[in-house]
SEDO-472924 format. One record per residue (C-alpha): residue in three letters; x, y, z. Coordinates in steps of 0.02 Angstrom, whole numbers, padded with zeros to 5 digits, always signed. Layout:
<rs>
ALAXYZ...
</rs>
This chain:
<rs>
MET-01767+01072-01732LYS-01807+01240-01813GLY-01774+01417-01765VAL-01881+01507-01640ASN-01901+01677-01728LYS-01990+01651-01895PRO-02147+01709-01982LEU-02315+01637-01940GLN-02352+01586-02120PRO-02295+01404-02145ASP-02223+01344-02309GLY-02243+01179-02402ILE-02109+01098-02298ASP-02203+01135-02139ILE-02360+01058-02218ALA-02267+00904-02277ARG-02184+00883-02107SER-02347+00902-02012ILE-02437+00771-02121ALA-02291+00651-02108CYS-02285+00673-01921PHE-02466+00620-01903LEU-02440+00473-02021VAL-02299+00407-01914VAL-02422+00398-01768VAL-02544+00306-01878ILE-02411+00176-01921HIS-02370+00141-01738VAL-02553+00132-01686SER-02614+00024-01830GLY-02464-00092-01824PHE-02522-00178-01666ARG-02635-00298-01760PHE-02532-00330-01917ALA-02427-00476-01854GLN-02575-00598-01849PHE-02726-00622-01961GLY-02894-00600-01880ALA-02999-00461-01808GLY-02937-00290-01859TRP-02804-00352-01982TRP-02876-00268-02134ALA-02892-00105-02042SER-02713-00119-01983ASN-02649-00161-02156THR-02743-00022-02240TYR-02700+00114-02117ASP-02518+00060-02112SER-02506+00054-02300MET-02580+00228-02321ALA-02463+00297-02190ARG-02303+00213-02252SER-02243+00369-02343SER-02216+00461-02179VAL-02032+00428-02141THR-01991+00432-02326VAL-02059+00608-02334PHE-01952+00656-02185PHE-01795+00604-02278MET-01853+00702-02430ILE-01875+00855-02321THR-01699+00836-02257GLY-01631+00844-02436ALA-01745+00987-02484LEU-01681+01094-02339LEU-01498+01049-02333PHE-01444+01025-02511GLY-01365+01174-02598ARG-01304+01261-02441ASN-01139+01348-02478GLU-01065+01326-02303ASN-00897+01273-02235ILE-00910+01090-02186GLY-00855+01131-02007VAL-00996+01260-01993PHE-01122+01143-02070TYR-01076+01006-01946LYS-01078+01125-01798LYS-01250+01194-01846ARG-01335+01029-01887VAL-01245+00869-01842ILE-01213+00922-01662ARG-01392+00970-01641ILE-01447+00791-01677VAL-01343+00713-01540PRO-01437+00786-01387PRO-01607+00720-01443ILE-01531+00546-01466PHE-01462+00544-01290PHE-01611+00626-01209TRP-01743+00512-01281SER-01634+00358-01265LEU-01617+00396-01079VAL-01806+00423-01062TYR-01844+00254-01138THR-01700+00173-01045LEU-01779+00227-00880LEU-01951+00175-00937PHE-01902+00001-00996TRP-01756-00028-00873VAL-01681-00199-00891SER-01667-00283-00719GLY-01486-00312-00671GLN-01415-00195-00800SER-01295-00066-00733ILE-01305+00118-00766LEU-01144+00111-00865ASP-01205-00030-00975SER-01367+00066-01006VAL-01275+00222-01059LEU-01153+00124-01168SER-01298+00037-01255ILE-01352+00205-01325PHE-01190+00205-01428LYS-01231+00032-01497GLY-01397+00080-01577PRO-01575+00129-01542ILE-01643+00090-01370THR-01820+00077-01443THR-01866+00039-01623HIS-01931+00206-01673LEU-01774+00298-01621TRP-01685+00218-01772TYR-01731+00371-01874LEU-01623+00490-01764TYR-01474+00375-01791ALA-01507+00364-01977ILE-01531+00551-01997LEU-01363+00579-01904GLY-01267+00476-02028LEU-01357+00555-02177THR-01323+00730-02114ILE-01139+00690-02103PHE-01141+00632-02284ILE-01253+00774-02352PRO-01113+00903-02382PHE-01033+00783-02506LEU-01193+00721-02585SER-01251+00902-02599LYS-01092+00942-02704ILE-01144+00807-02826TYR-01320+00878-02835THR-01266+01059-02852ASN-01143+01025-02992SER-01257+00908-03090THR-01361+00955-03240GLU-01548+00927-03246ASN-01524+00768-03349GLU-01387+00702-03232ARG-01500+00726-03081ARG-01638+00628-03164VAL-01517+00487-03212PHE-01452+00482-03031ILE-01631+00466-02963ALA-01672+00334-03092ILE-01521+00227-03054TRP-01555+00245-02864PHE-01737+00201-02886LEU-01693+00045-02985SER-01555-00009-02864THR-01645+00028-02701SER-01832+00025-02734ILE-01859-00106-02869ILE-01721-00232-02875PRO-01724-00282-02688VAL-01911-00312-02698ALA-01890-00417-02855ILE-01751-00518-02773ASP-01863-00556-02626LEU-02015-00599-02730LEU-01917-00709-02849GLY-01814-00794-02715MET-01651-00746-02802THR-01490-00807-02723TRP-01389-00667-02797SER-01405-00479-02805PRO-01373-00379-02963VAL-01345-00225-02854ARG-01202-00313-02762ALA-01136-00406-02910TYR-01116-00250-03016GLY-01061-00132-02881PHE-01219-00022-02872GLU-01210-00004-02681PRO-01158+00180-02694PHE-01331+00212-02768THR-01428+00127-02625GLY-01498+00185-02458PHE-01594+00333-02388MET-01476+00460-02468GLY-01574+00441-02631LEU-01728+00507-02543CYS-01635+00664-02494PHE-01580+00685-02677LEU-01758+00659-02735GLY-01827+00779-02606ALA-01707+00917-02659TYR-01747+00890-02842LEU-01937+00897-02816TYR-01923+01050-02703ASP-01815+01144-02831LYS-01949+01107-02963ARG-02092+01165-02853LYS-02212+01309-02894GLU-02387+01347-02838ARG-02506+01238-02934GLY-02694+01228-02958VAL-02829+01111-02899VAL-02798+00983-03039TRP-02616+00961-02992ALA-02657+00941-02807ALA-02797+00816-02847CYS-02681+00713-02960ASN-02548+00700-02825LEU-02672+00667-02689SER-02746+00530-02800GLY-02574+00460-02829PHE-02540+00455-02643VAL-02705+00366-02606GLY-02687+00249-02758ALA-02510+00196-02706GLY-02569+00168-02531ILE-02709+00051-02592LEU-02585-00043-02699ILE-02468-00065-02548ALA-02616-00137-02447LEU-02669-00254-02586SER-02489-00312-02623THR-02461-00341-02440PHE-02621-00446-02428TRP-02573-00547-02583LEU-02396-00582-02519SER-02458-00621-02342VAL-02583-00749-02406HIS-02453-00822-02523ARG-02328-00843-02380GLY-02453-00895-02253ALA-02412-00755-02131PRO-02414-00563-02132ALA-02270-00501-02234GLU-02198-00323-02227LEU-02100-00323-02392PHE-02203-00186-02471TYR-02195-00080-02316GLY-02010-00037-02335TYR-01977+00149-02335THR-01876+00139-02494THR-01984+00012-02592PHE-02055+00075-02754LEU-02237+00094-02705VAL-02192+00189-02544VAL-02074+00303-02639ILE-02213+00340-02765SER-02334+00373-02624ALA-02212+00489-02536THR-02170+00579-02698CYS-02353+00617-02728LEU-02380+00671-02546PHE-02226+00786-02548ASN-02272+00860-02716PHE-02449+00890-02649ALA-02389+00981-02493ILE-02252+01093-02572CYS-02360+01152-02716LEU-02515+01197-02612PRO-02572+01379-02613LYS-02527+01473-02453ILE-02637+01446-02304HIS-02680+01578-02174GLY-02766+01606-02007PHE-02799+01463-01885PRO-02747+01321-02004ALA-02580+01407-02031ARG-02553+01421-01843VAL-02593+01238-01817VAL-02475+01182-01957ARG-02336+01291-01886VAL-02355+01222-01709ILE-02359+01040-01771SER-02205+01070-01881ASP-02109+01151-01740CYS-02155+01006-01620SER-02129+00867-01747LEU-01965+00801-01675GLY-02040+00790-01501ILE-02202+00714-01564TYR-02105+00581-01659CYS-02005+00539-01505ILE-02138+00540-01374HIS-02291+00467-01458PRO-02241+00284-01430LEU-02237+00325-01242VAL-02415+00394-01258ILE-02470+00237-01348TYR-02386+00129-01218MET-02472+00217-01076ALA-02643+00211-01160THR-02634+00025-01197LYS-02562-00010-01024TRP-02711+00076-00940TRP-02853+00026-01056GLY-02788-00126-01153ASP-02752-00144-01339ALA-02938-00170-01379LEU-02932+00018-01408ILE-02837-00010-01572ILE-02937-00151-01653GLY-03045-00101-01803TRP-03066+00046-01920ILE-03141+00174-01804PRO-03039+00129-01649VAL-02875+00145-01742ALA-02927+00312-01816LEU-02983+00379-01649MET-02830+00314-01558ALA-02708+00384-01684THR-02792+00555-01677SER-02797+00554-01488VAL-02615+00505-01470PHE-02564+00639-01596ILE-02660+00777-01507VAL-02596+00725-01332SER-02417+00710-01395THR-02428+00880-01476PHE-02494+00966-01320VAL-02363+00882-01210ILE-02223+00939-01323MET-02294+01113-01338LEU-02286+01129-01148ALA-02116+01048-01136ARG-02045+01167-01266LEU-02084+01314-01148VAL-01929+01256-01055PRO-01775+01316-01157THR-01674+01162-01119ILE-01811+01044-01175ARG-01838+01146-01334LYS-01667+01086-01392VAL-01718+00905-01389ALA-01901+00918-01438
</rs>
């Protein structure tokens, strides 16, 4: 949901948002075969693992853009919080009509929107609404913190949110140090916003070595997520998603490397710049509509389209391209532009 009048040249945030947007599509295409071992499982696990940083990067972008704004809280809410509500209602109504529950009244359908996401992927809109309400307060902490205090905050959050919960699950612990010692204020997605703001403030254009190191870190973390998921799934006798969590330590490392890679890239120009700008502008709509495109494709041609390495890659790319073009056309209508 970005302004209409802006320069053609995209920045690192646009690049990060565009990559993350594509990776979300990869997650939802590859996830079809994860729930059961067999044909296509390794392709599903690998693609999903490599793409897990997507939503994490979105939260980091939110912090990078919204922290440090010296605005009256009423103005902040009016400009940003209120803009999140229309997309929630619009896309909830779209999916309510698509997956109408027989016997459910119109009133019950509308009221169900207030109870939570109508479809799984819309959870992000609800989460970002709550985070945006909290950001003016969290931003004050960030703005008034020293460099060392920011690092300590991130370290405590990372331990409380990304490491300890994974250890509790793996070790079968019956108690939580986070709960026992009152570390809940350091948990949740808000730490990703804090981390994103910190990384963005430290950014500067880097060379090829820096880009290669971060890209290698992104790929390496993705491979570790895939291998860890395979190990845990075999150990438990069924596919396990523990290492897929958007705040788990390997995913946060993967997202940090991807975000660093994007925001420190040299400026791009010409056709690639225009493509990035379009995808970035359409990212909200792409995120919201792509499950519908996947649904229609599998309904017409079956889910055999998404079994195996090449089919998943082709399907994800096709869905992403179709979703982008649909949203591009939809955004020509001023009213639709506000929700896509």
